[in-house]
C-alpha positions in Angstrom: 17.3 1.9 8.7 15.4 4.6 10.2 11.9 3.7 11.6 9.8 6.1 9.3 11.9 4.2 6.3 11.0 0.6 7.3 7.4 1.8 8.1 7.3 2.7 4.3 8.6 -0.4 2.9 6.6 -2.7 5.2 3.8 -0.6 3.8 4.7 -1.2 0.0 5.2 -4.8 0.6 1.9 -4.8 2.2 0.7 -3.1 -0.8 2.0 -5.4 -3.1 0.7 -8.6 -1.7 -2.7 -6.9 -1.6 -2.3 -6.5 -5.2 -1.1 -9.6 -6.5 -4.0 -11.4 -4.4 -6.7 -9.3 -5.8 -5.3 -10.2 -9.2 -5.2 -13.5 -8.5 -8.8 -13.7 -7.3 -10.3 -11.5 -9.8 -8.8 -13.7 -12.8 -9.8 -17.1 -11.1 -13.1 -15.6 -10.6 -13.4 -14.6 -14.5 -12.4 -18.4 -15.4 -15.2 -19.7 -13.1 -17.9 -17.6 -14.6 -16.4 -18.1 -17.8 -16.8 -22.0 -17.3 -20.0 -21.6 -16.7 -20.9 -20.2 -20.0 -19.9 -23.5 -22.0 -22.7 -25.6 -23.5 -23.5 -28.2 -21.2 -22.4 -31.7 -21.9 -19.4 -33.9 -22.4 -19.1 -33.6 -25.8 -20.0 -29.8 -26.3 -17.0 -29.7 -29.2 -19.6 -31.9 -31.7 -22.3 -29.1 -31.5 -21.9 -28.1 -34.7 -25.0 -25.8 -36.5 -26.5 -26.9 -39.8 -24.6 -26.1 -42.6 -21.0 -25.6 -40.5 -18.2 -27.1 -41.7 -16.8 -30.0 -39.5 -13.0 -29.9 -38.6 -12.7 -33.3 -37.6 -13.9 -36.8 -38.3 -16.5 -38.2 -35.9 -16.4 -41.9 -35.1 -19.4 -43.2 -32.7 -17.7 -44.6 -29.8 -20.6 -47.2 -28.8 -24.1 -48.1 -30.3 -27.0 -45.6 -29.7 -30.2 -44.7 -31.6 -30.5 -41.8 -33.8 -33.4 -39.8 -31.9 -36.1 -38.2 -33.9 -36.0 -33.7 -33.6 -38.5 -32.2 -30.9 -40.5 -31.0 -34.4 -40.7 -34.3 -36.1 -41.3 -36.8 -32.7 -44.2 -34.2 -31.9 -45.4 -34.3 -35.6 -45.5 -38.1 -35.0 -47.2 -38.3 -31.6 -50.1 -35.5 -32.7 -50.7 -37.8 -35.8 -51.3 -40.7 -33.3 -53.3 -38.8 -31.2 -55.2 -37.8 -34.1 -56.4 -41.5 -34.7 -57.8 -41.5 -30.9 -61.4 -41.5 -31.0 -63.2 -39.0 -28.0 -64.6 -41.7 -25.5 -68.4 -41.3 -24.9 -70.0 -43.3 -22.0 -73.3 -44.7 -21.8 -74.8 -43.9 -18.6 -77.7 -46.6 -17.5 -78.6 -44.3 -14.6 -79.5 -41.3 -16.5 -83.3 -42.6 -17.1 -83.7 -43.3 -13.6 -82.0 -40.2 -12.1 -84.7 -38.6 -14.4 -87.5 -40.7 -13.3 -86.6 -40.2 -9.5 -86.2 -36.1 -9.7 -89.8 -35.9 -11.3 -91.3 -37.7 -8.5 -89.2 -35.7 -5.8 -90.6 -32.7 -7.7 -94.1 -33.9 -8.2 -93.7 -34.7 -4.2 -92.6 -31.0 -3.5 -95.3 -29.4 -5.8 -97.9 -31.5 -4.1 -96.5 -30.2 -0.5 -96.1 -26.2 -1.8 -99.6 -26.4 -3.1 -101.0 -28.0 0.5 -98.7 -25.4 2.3 -99.6 -22.5 0.4 -103.5 -23.4 0.6 -103.2 -23.8 4.4 -101.1 -20.2 4.7 -103.7 -18.4 2.7 -106.8 -19.9 4.9 -104.9 -19.2 8.1 -104.4 -15.4 6.7 -107.8 -14.9 5.9 -109.0 -16.4 9.5 -106.2 -13.9 11.2 -108.0 -10.7 9.4 -111.4 -11.7 11.1 -110.2 -12.2 14.5 -110.8 -9.5 17.0 -109.1 -11.1 20.0 -105.6 -9.6 20.3 -104.0 -12.3 22.1 -105.6 -15.0 19.4 -104.3 -12.9 16.6 -100.5 -12.6 18.3 -100.8 -16.5 18.8 -101.9 -17.1 14.7 -99.1 -14.8 13.8 -96.5 -16.9 14.9 -98.4 -19.7 13.3 -98.5 -17.8 10.1 -94.6 -17.0 10.1 -93.8 -20.7 10.7 -96.0 -21.3 7.6 -94.5 -18.9 5.6 -91.0 -20.3 6.6 -92.1 -23.6 5.4 -93.6 -22.2 1.8 -90.2 -20.7 1.4 -88.1 -24.0 2.2 -90.5 -25.9 0.0 -89.9 -23.2 -2.8 -86.0 -23.3 -2.3 -86.0 -27.0 -2.5 -87.8 -26.7 -5.9 -85.7 -23.9 -7.2 -82.5 -26.6 -6.2 -84.1 -29.3 -8.5 -84.1 -26.9 -11.7 -87.5 -24.7 -11.2 -86.2 -21.5 -11.3 -89.3 -19.2 -12.7 -92.1 -20.2 -9.7 -93.1 -16.5 -10.0 -94.7 -16.8 -13.3 -98.0 -16.6 -14.0 -98.4 -20.1 -14.8 -97.2 -21.2 -11.0 -99.6 -18.7 -9.6 -102.4 -20.2 -11.7 -101.1 -24.0 -10.3 -101.4 -22.4 -6.8 -104.9 -21.2 -7.3 -106.6 -24.1 -9.0 -104.2 -27.0 -8.0 -104.1 -29.2 -10.8 -103.0 -33.2 -10.7 -99.2 -33.3 -10.1 -99.2 -37.0 -10.8 -101.0 -36.2 -14.0 -98.6 -33.5 -14.9 -95.4 -35.3 -13.9 -96.5 -38.7 -15.7 -97.3 -36.2 -18.9 -93.8 -35.4 -18.9 -92.1 -38.9 -17.9 -94.4 -40.0 -21.4 -92.6 -37.2 -23.3 -89.0 -37.4 -22.1 -88.2 -40.7 -21.1 -88.4 -42.4 -24.2 -85.5 -40.3 -25.4 -83.2 -42.2 -23.4 -83.7 -45.4 -25.2 -82.8 -43.6 -28.7 -79.4 -41.6 -26.5 -79.0 -38.0 -25.8 -75.6 -37.0 -26.3 -74.0 -34.8 -24.5 -71.5 -31.8 -25.5 -68.8 -32.7 -27.6 -65.1 -32.1 -26.9 -63.4 -29.1 -28.2 -61.6 -30.6 -31.1 -63.1 -29.7 -34.3 -65.0 -32.0 -36.8 -65.9 -35.2 -34.8 -66.8 -37.5 -37.0 -66.7 -40.6 -35.0 -66.5 -41.6 -31.4 -66.0 -44.4 -29.2 -69.0 -45.3 -27.1 -68.7 -47.2 -24.2 -71.8 -49.1 -23.4 -72.1 -51.8 -20.3 -68.3 -52.2 -20.6 -68.5 -52.7 -24.5 -66.6 -50.5 -26.9 -68.0 -49.4 -30.2 -67.2 -46.9 -32.9 -70.2 -44.6 -33.3 -71.2 -41.6 -35.6 -72.2 -39.0 -33.3 -75.0 -38.2 -35.4 -76.4 -41.6 -34.6 -77.5 -39.9 -31.3 -79.8 -36.9 -30.6 -78.3 -34.1 -28.9 -79.6 -32.2 -26.2 -81.7 -29.3 -28.7 -82.6 -32.5 -30.9 -84.0 -34.0 -27.7 -85.8 -31.1 -26.5 -87.4 -30.6 -29.8 -89.1 -34.1 -29.6 -90.1 -33.7 -25.9 -91.8 -30.2 -26.8 -94.0 -32.0 -29.7 -95.0 -34.7 -27.3 -96.4 -32.4 -24.6 -97.9 -29.7 -27.0 -99.9 -32.7 -28.8 -101.2 -33.5 -25.2 -101.7 -30.0 -23.7 -101.8 -27.4 -26.2 -105.7 -27.9 -26.5 -106.5 -28.4 -23.0 -105.0 -26.0 -21.1 -101.7 -23.6 -22.7 -100.3 -23.0 -18.9 -100.4 -26.5 -18.0 -98.0 -27.1 -21.2 -95.8 -24.2 -19.7 -95.5 -25.9 -16.2 -94.8 -29.4 -18.0 -91.8 -27.8 -20.3 -90.5 -26.1 -16.9 -90.3 -29.5 -15.4 -89.0 -31.2 -18.5 -86.1 -28.9 -18.6 -85.2 -28.7 -15.2 -84.8 -32.7 -14.8 -83.5 -33.3 -18.7 -79.8 -34.6 -18.6 -78.1 -36.6 -21.5 -77.2 -40.3 -21.2 -74.4 -40.5 -23.6 -71.4 -38.2 -21.8 -67.9 -37.0 -22.8 -65.4 -38.4 -20.7 -62.4 -36.2 -20.6 -60.4 -38.5 -18.3 -60.7 -41.4 -20.6 -60.0 -39.2 -23.4 -56.7 -38.0 -22.2 -55.7 -41.3 -20.9 -55.9 -42.4 -24.5 -54.1 -40.0 -25.8 -51.1 -40.4 -23.3 -50.9 -44.1 -24.5 -51.2 -43.4 -27.8 -48.3 -40.5 -27.7 -46.0 -43.0 -25.7 -46.6 -45.7 -28.4 -44.7 -43.4 -30.7 -41.1 -44.8 -31.4 -38.4 -41.8 -30.1 -36.0 -43.0 -32.9 -35.6 -43.4 -36.6 -32.6 -45.5 -37.1 -29.2 -46.6 -35.2 -25.5 -45.8 -35.1 -23.3 -48.7 -34.5 -19.9 -48.7 -32.4 -17.2 -47.5 -34.6 -19.3 -46.1 -37.3 -18.0 -42.8 -39.3 -20.8 -40.1 -38.1 -19.1 -37.5 -40.3 -15.8 -36.7 -42.2 -13.7 -33.8 -41.4 -14.3 -31.0 -43.6 -18.1 -31.9 -44.5 -20.9 -29.4 -44.3 -23.1 -30.6 -41.7 -26.8 -31.7 -42.5 -30.2 -31.8 -40.6 -29.3 -35.6 -40.9 -26.0 -35.2 -39.3 -26.6 -32.7 -36.9 -29.3 -34.8 -35.5 -27.1 -38.0 -35.0 -24.7 -35.6 -33.0 -27.6 -34.5 -31.1 -28.2 -37.9 -30.1 -24.7 -39.0 -29.5 -24.9 -36.3 -26.9 -28.3 -37.3 -25.0 -26.6 -40.9 -25.0 -23.8 -39.6 -23.6 -25.7 -37.9 -20.9 -28.0 -41.1 -20.6 -24.9 -43.4 -20.0 -24.1 -40.8 -16.8 -21.3 -39.0 -18.5 -21.1 -35.5 -16.9 -23.7 -36.3 -14.2 -21.8 -37.9 -11.9 -20.2 -35.6 -9.6 -16.5 -36.7 -10.4 -17.3 -36.4 -14.3 -18.9 -32.7 -13.5 -16.4 -31.6 -11.4 -13.4 -33.1 -14.2 -15.5 -31.3 -17.0 -15.8 -28.0 -15.4 -12.1 -27.8 -14.8 -11.2 -28.7 -18.2 -13.4 -26.0 -19.3 -11.8 -23.5 -16.9 -8.4 -24.8 -18.2 -9.5 -24.0 -21.7 -10.5 -20.6 -20.7 -7.1 -20.1 -18.9 -5.1 -20.6 -21.8 -6.6 -18.0 -23.8 -6.8 -15.6 -21.1 -2.8 -16.3 -20.5 -2.1 -14.8 -23.5 -4.2 -11.5 -22.8 -2.8 -11.0 -19.3 0.9 -12.3 -20.1 0.7 -9.0 -22.6 -0.6 -6.8 -20.1 1.8 -7.8 -17.5 5.0 -7.7 -20.0 3.8 -4.2 -22.2 1.3 -2.8 -20.0 1.9 -3.2 -16.6 0.6 0.2 -15.4 -2.9 -1.4 -16.6 -2.1 -4.7 -15.1 -1.6 -3.3 -11.8 -4.8 -1.2 -11.3 -7.2 -3.7 -9.9 -9.9 -0.9 -10.8 -8.8 -1.5 -14.7 -9.0 -5.6 -14.2 -12.2 -5.5 -12.6 -13.4 -3.3 -15.8 -11.8 -5.5 -18.2 -13.5 -9.0 -16.7 -16.8 -7.3 -16.5 -17.1 -6.5 -20.3 -15.7 -10.1 -21.2 -18.2 -11.5 -18.6 -21.1 -9.2 -20.3 -20.2 -10.1 -24.0 -20.2 -14.0 -22.9 -23.5 -13.6 -21.4 -24.8 -12.2 -24.4 -23.5 -14.5 -26.6 -25.0 -17.4 -24.4 -28.2 -15.8 -24.4 -28.5 -14.6 -27.9 -27.7 -18.2 -29.4 -28.6 -20.7 -26.7 -31.5 -19.1 -24.9 -33.1 -17.2 -28.0 -32.2 -19.4 -30.8 -30.9 -16.0 -32.9 -28.1 -15.5 -35.2 -24.6 -15.7 -33.7 -24.0 -12.5 -35.6 -26.4 -10.6 -33.5 -23.8 -10.8 -30.8 -22.6 -7.3 -30.3 -18.8 -8.1 -30.0 -17.5 -4.7 -31.5 -19.2 -2.9 -28.3 -15.8 -4.4 -26.5 -13.8 -3.3 -29.2 -14.4 0.1 -29.3 -15.0 0.5 -25.5 -11.4 -1.0 -25.0 -10.1 1.1 -27.9 -11.5 4.4 -26.1 -10.4 3.4 -22.5 -7.0 2.0 -23.3 -6.0 2.4 -27.0 -5.8 0.2 -30.3 -3.2 -2.1 -29.4 -4.9 -3.3 -26.2 -7.8 -3.7 -27.6 -6.9 -5.6 -30.6 -5.0 -8.0 -28.2 -8.3 -8.0 -26.1 -10.6 -9.0 -29.1 -8.6 -11.8 -30.0 -8.7 -13.6 -27.1 -12.5 -12.5 -26.5 -13.4 -13.6 -29.9 -11.7 -17.1 -29.5 -13.3 -17.5 -26.3 -16.7 -16.7 -27.4 -16.0 -18.6 -30.8 -15.4 -21.7 -28.6 -18.5 -21.2 -26.3 -20.3 -21.4 -29.5 -19.8 -24.7 -30.8 -16.6 -23.7 -32.5 -17.9 -21.3 -34.8 -15.4 -20.4 -37.3 -17.7 -18.0 -39.5 -18.3 -16.4 -36.0 -14.8 -16.0 -35.1 -13.6 -15.0 -38.7 -16.2 -12.3 -38.8 -15.7 -10.9 -35.4 -11.7 -10.5 -35.9 -12.6 -8.6 -38.7 -15.2 -6.4 -37.7 -13.5 -5.9 -34.2 -10.3 -4.5 -36.3 -12.5 -2.3 -38.4 -14.2 -0.8 -35.2 -10.6 -0.2 -33.5 -9.7 1.5 -36.6 -12.7 4.0 -36.9 -12.3 5.0 -32.8 -8.6 4.7 -32.6 -8.2 8.6 -32.7 -11.3 10.1 -31.6 -11.7 13.3 -32.0 -15.4 13.8 -32.7 -18.7 12.0 -31.7 -19.8 12.3 -35.3 -17.2 9.2 -35.9 -19.9 6.8 -34.5 -21.5 7.0 -38.0 -18.4 5.9 -39.6 -18.2 3.1 -37.0 -21.7 1.9 -37.8 -21.0 2.1 -41.3 -17.7 0.2 -40.9 -18.9 -2.6 -38.5 -22.2 -3.5 -40.7 -20.2 -3.4 -43.8 -17.8 -5.9 -42.3 -20.5 -8.2 -41.1 -22.4 -8.3 -44.5 -19.1 -9.1 -46.4 -18.1 -11.9 -44.3 -21.4 -13.2 -44.2 -21.7 -13.0 -47.9 -18.3 -15.2 -48.5 -19.1 -17.8 -45.6 -22.5 -18.2 -47.2 -21.3 -18.5 -50.8 -18.9 -21.2 -49.6 -22.2 -23.2 -48.0 -24.5 -22.4 -50.6 -26.9 -21.8 -48.1 -30.4 -20.8 -48.7 -31.7 -17.6 -49.5 -33.9 -17.4 -46.3 -30.7 -18.3 -44.1 -28.7 -15.6 -45.7 -31.3 -13.2 -45.2 -31.7 -14.3 -41.5 -28.1 -13.8 -40.8 -27.9 -10.2 -42.5 -30.7 -8.7 -40.9 -29.3 -10.0 -37.7 -25.8 -8.5 -38.3 -27.3 -5.3 -40.0 -28.9 -4.9 -36.5 -25.7 -5.5 -34.7 -24.0 -2.9 -36.5 -26.2 -0.3 -36.0 -27.2 -1.0 -32.3 -23.6 -1.6 -31.0 -21.6 1.9 -32.1 -24.7 3.4 -30.2 -24.7 1.4 -27.2 -20.7 1.6 -26.8 -21.0 5.6 -27.0 -23.9 5.1 -23.9 -21.5 3.0 -22.3 -18.4 5.0 -22.5 -20.5 7.5 -20.2 -21.2 5.2 -17.8 -17.8 3.8 -17.5 -16.3 7.5 -17.0 -18.5 8.3 -14.3 -18.3 4.6 -12.2 -14.5 3.7 -12.6 -13.4 7.3 -12.9 -11.5 6.8 -16.1 -11.0 9.9 -18.4 -11.5 9.0 -22.2 -11.0 10.9 -25.4 -14.8 11.8 -25.0 -14.1 13.5 -21.8 -10.6 15.0 -23.2 -13.0 16.7 -26.6 -15.0 18.2 -23.8 -12.2 19.8 -21.9 -11.1 21.5 -25.3 -13.8 23.6 -25.1 -12.9 27.2 -25.2 -16.1 28.2 -23.3 -14.8 25.7 -20.1 -15.0 28.1 -16.8 -10.9 27.4 -16.4 -9.9 28.3 -20.0 -12.4 31.4 -20.4 -11.0 32.5 -16.9 -7.6 31.9 -18.0 -8.5 33.8 -21.6 -9.8 37.0 -19.7 -7.4 37.4 -16.6 -4.0 35.9 -18.3 -4.4 36.5 -22.0 -0.6 36.0 -22.7 -0.8 33.0 -20.8 -3.6 31.6 -22.9 -1.9 32.2 -26.1 1.1 30.8 -24.9 -0.8 27.4 -23.9 -2.5 27.3 -27.2 0.9 27.6 -28.8 2.4 25.0 -26.2 -0.7 23.0 -27.1 0.4 22.9 -31.2 3.9 22.0 -30.6 3.2 19.0 -28.1 0.7 17.7 -30.5 3.1 17.9 -33.7 5.6 16.0 -31.1 3.0 13.5 -29.8 1.9 12.4 -33.1 5.5 11.7 -34.5 6.5 9.8 -31.6 3.1 7.7 -31.2 2.0 9.3 -28.0 -1.6 10.9 -27.4 -1.7 13.7 -29.0 -5.2 14.5 -27.8 -4.1 14.3 -24.4 -1.1 16.3 -24.9 -2.9 19.4 -26.4 -5.7 19.3 -23.3 -2.7 19.1 -20.8 -0.9 22.0 -22.8 -4.3 23.9 -22.5 -4.4 23.5 -18.7 -1.3 23.2 -17.5 -0.7 27.1 -17.0 -4.2 27.5 -15.4 -2.7 28.7 -11.7 -1.2 32.2 -13.5 -4.7 33.4 -13.6 -4.4 33.8 -9.9 -1.7 36.2 -10.3 -1.4 36.8 -13.9 0.9 40.0 -13.7 3.6 38.6 -12.4 4.5 36.9 -15.5 6.0 38.4 -18.5 3.8 37.1 -21.3 1.0 38.8 -19.5 2.5 42.5 -18.6 2.6 45.3 -20.5 6.0 47.3 -21.6 7.4 49.1 -18.7 5.7 47.3 -15.8 7.5 44.3 -14.0 6.2 44.0 -10.5 9.5 41.9 -9.7 11.5 45.0 -9.6 10.3 45.8 -6.3 10.8 42.1 -5.2 13.9 40.0 -3.7 14.8 37.4 -6.2 14.0 34.5 -3.5 10.3 36.1 -3.2 10.0 36.4 -7.2 10.6 32.9 -6.9 8.0 31.9 -4.5 5.5 33.8 -6.3 6.3 32.0 -10.1 6.6 28.6 -8.5 3.0 29.4 -6.8 1.2 29.0 -10.2 1.8 25.1 -9.8 -0.1 25.1 -6.4 -2.7 27.3 -7.4 -3.3 25.3 -10.5 -3.7 22.1 -8.8 -5.9 24.0 -6.4 -8.2 25.0 -9.1 -7.8 21.6 -10.8 -9.3 19.8 -7.9 -11.9 22.4 -7.4 -13.2 22.0 -10.7 -13.0 18.2 -11.1 -10.2 18.4 -13.6 -9.4 14.7 -14.5 -5.9 13.6 -12.8 -4.7 12.6 -16.1 -4.7 16.0 -17.2 -4.2 18.0 -13.9 -0.6 16.0 -13.4 0.4 18.4 -16.7 0.5 21.0 -14.0 3.2 20.0 -11.7 4.9 17.9 -14.1 5.6 20.6 -16.8 8.6 22.1 -14.7 9.3 19.2 -12.5 11.9 19.9 -10.1 13.6 22.5 -12.5 15.2 26.0 -11.2 13.4 29.2 -11.7 16.8 30.2 -13.4 16.2 33.9 -14.1 15.8 34.6 -10.3 17.9 32.2 -9.1 21.1 33.9 -11.2 20.0 37.2 -9.6 19.9 35.7 -6.0 23.6 34.4 -6.7 24.6 37.7 -8.0 23.2 39.5 -5.1 24.9 37.0 -2.4 28.2 37.5 -3.9 27.7 41.0 -3.0 26.6 40.5 0.4 28.6 37.6 0.9 25.7 35.4 2.1 24.4 32.1 1.2 21.0 30.9 -0.7 19.3 28.0 -0.5 18.5 26.4 -4.0 15.3 24.7 -3.1 13.8 28.0 -2.8 14.2 28.5 -6.4 13.0 24.8 -7.5 9.3 23.7 -8.4 7.9 20.8 -6.2 7.8 18.3 -9.0 7.3 15.5 -9.6 9.2 15.2 -12.4 7.4 13.6 -15.7 6.4 9.9 -15.8 4.7 9.6 -19.2 5.3 10.8 -22.9 2.8 13.2 -23.1 4.0 15.0 -19.9 7.6 14.8 -21.0 6.9 16.2 -24.2 5.0 19.2 -22.7 7.9 20.2 -20.4 10.2 20.5 -23.5 7.6 22.2 -25.8 6.7 24.7 -22.8 10.3 25.7 -22.4 11.2 25.8 -26.0 8.2 27.9 -26.6 8.7 30.4 -24.0 12.4 30.6 -24.7 11.9 31.2 -28.4 10.2 34.3 -27.8 13.5 35.8 -26.6 15.5 35.2 -29.4 16.6 38.2 -31.5 16.3 37.6 -35.3 15.5 33.9 -34.8 16.2 31.7 -37.9 16.1 27.8 -38.2 19.9 27.4 -37.2 19.4 29.3 -33.6 16.0 27.6 -33.1 17.4 24.5 -33.2 20.6 25.2 -31.2 18.0 26.5 -28.6 15.9 23.3 -28.7 19.4 21.4 -28.0 20.4 23.7 -25.3 16.8 23.0 -23.2 16.6 19.2 -24.0 20.1 18.9 -22.9 19.6 20.8 -19.8 16.3 18.8 -19.1 18.3 15.3 -19.5 21.3 16.3 -17.4 18.9 17.7 -14.7 17.1 14.4 -14.6 13.8 15.7 -15.4 13.2 13.3 -18.1 14.7 10.1 -15.9 10.8 8.8 -15.3 9.9 9.1 -18.7 9.7 6.7 -21.4 11.1 9.2 -24.2 14.2 7.8 -25.6 16.6 9.5 -27.3 15.4 8.5 -30.5 12.3 10.1 -29.7 13.9 13.3 -28.7 15.6 13.5 -32.1 11.9 12.8 -33.5 10.4 15.4 -31.4 13.1 18.2 -32.5 12.0 17.5 -36.1 8.3 17.6 -35.4 8.9 20.8 -33.5 10.9 22.6 -35.9 8.5 23.6 -38.7 5.7 24.7 -36.0 8.2 27.0 -34.6 9.7 28.3 -37.6 6.0 28.8 -39.0 5.0 30.9 -36.1 8.1 33.2 -35.7 8.2 34.3 -39.4 8.4 37.6 -40.3 5.8 39.7 -41.6 5.7 42.4 -44.7 6.0 46.1 -43.3 3.2 48.1 -44.9 4.1 51.6 -46.2 4.0 54.1 -43.3 3.9 51.4 -41.0 7.1 52.2 -39.5 6.3 56.0 -39.0 3.1 55.3 -37.0 4.9 53.0 -34.8 7.4 56.0 -33.8 4.6 58.2 -33.4 2.9 55.7 -31.1 6.0 55.4 -29.1 6.4 59.1 -28.6 2.7 59.7 -27.4 3.5 56.5 -25.1 
């Protein structure tokens, strides 16, 4: 084996090894991620929803308590908490604290009066001094005394006397009333209130009709109205002081009120800490269970509708499993996780086995396998989020997005297999949700049907209608069977309608993203390429109108043949439109663009003519790359000729070689290939050759056309041009039958109008 051949074989082996490792890695990663979306716990298969129908009889494996629901437990705890009375503590030190504060204020007031009086005297004396040295010395003393006065005022403010600049306190500093008498009058008015009890602020609860009072370590239930609040106590204090001071001096009354307000505090105070502790104790005393299930007791029979009571028994069973340690130890957690992975593997094996057997080109494309995995994970994550995290209806999970995306990206068969796998897997993750599985299998089928032959963006409306109607129909059937409440039916319906409206819209949006990221050409892109305003097509129509007309006719033949054998007719038409774009570079060298009497090949040798003809493939590939034509379309440019010969100029070369007794190289007259490798490219090769050859038929009729088709197809088979193409002999017969009506229809004779022949002779003579 040559060194270059050995290198090629080794490279191919390395590629296949890398491909297998990548495939296994991606599938393993998908299995691991899928397992994370299963519900937590050992017995996730018992997580039925209310009104679901059980699929098995469930027997209690051990004794366990029936736990209350979170709502019921919270209601009971709240009821027990409401019985607890707010706790108020009688503070025996409040009266002494008020008395001491008043004594401190009295001393500070006396000090303030004295320091202020001394400061005033020194200022008056300073104003009479003429000796500057004595004046400066006295100024320093005045500053110290001013600072002392300020400190005294700050101390009084700290003790609650805020308005020391009011006129009443100016009067106090000028007249110096007895602070002892002033404070004693406040005590006589204020201290008796503490015998009755001054209650502080009430707790935030509304309508507190009873409280628990703790006085000297003893508790008693009291009505808060038995005590005076701060406002009521202040009203009583004011009355006493008014009766004492009003007639004597209103300014003394105001000073007394300032003193009382500064020191007045409640002596019956709400204790938030004690109250919350009692709330917690009351909540903890509420039992968390409402009954008991014994070992081997039947929890529910198979084919039974799950009631709220049965649902709570199943939830309690799962909690008991967890409490006993199932699923919490490392060994149990690993076992459970591996089991979930294996369950996912069984379902995914069905899909990947189908791909490897019938769609190996997809299975061997890592990019496409990654796309499938991403969409799988996205839908499983959405299902988990919608049902388990948000608590919404399972019919809001947009499964039809995957159905439409896979149909457009691949085809309806692949999409159906994927949706069966994905729907079963998602339904199992959602606690064996049979209505979800049935609904989404039905709806996915409708979604696939609506976009299986995507030809216009307006089909989104039909998708919305189909998906919405499918959900509504299935939900209605299941809700009738379960006799669900009207509220439950409406909830599911609303979520389903929202899903039916949003899913097709999101699908079309995701398709644009997928096309850009994964470099995939979908029918949406192909539809855009059919626009005659496309630069490549408009350039072809202007520079090579004959070729443009030829491409349109070939497209009609290719579409008829593709639809007959189940190929992608849209791709075949687009390929036909672009297969000869290279002829726009030298249009005058191709007969369909030549005027009568002008043929540039007459001045060229057969070999040079063949080179010019073959060059349109290279020119077409260059244009396709320049304008970003998708590869799936660009493949039609070299494959529509494959490795065939430019027969006309090859025969000319043979005749000249006989005359000159020279040799010719057949490779100079062959197209570079490659040969067609899909049904669509194979159909285009046949359609292009038949359309071009049919134009040379004299007096065409069905028999001559059929004979021509047989000749061309036979030559392509003998030349090995269809070896790599999946077309069968049966397909070729069907293709002939499908093309025949199109060819005969395009080549029919027209009625000759009176005088037409004469006019044509005149035009010929003028030419």
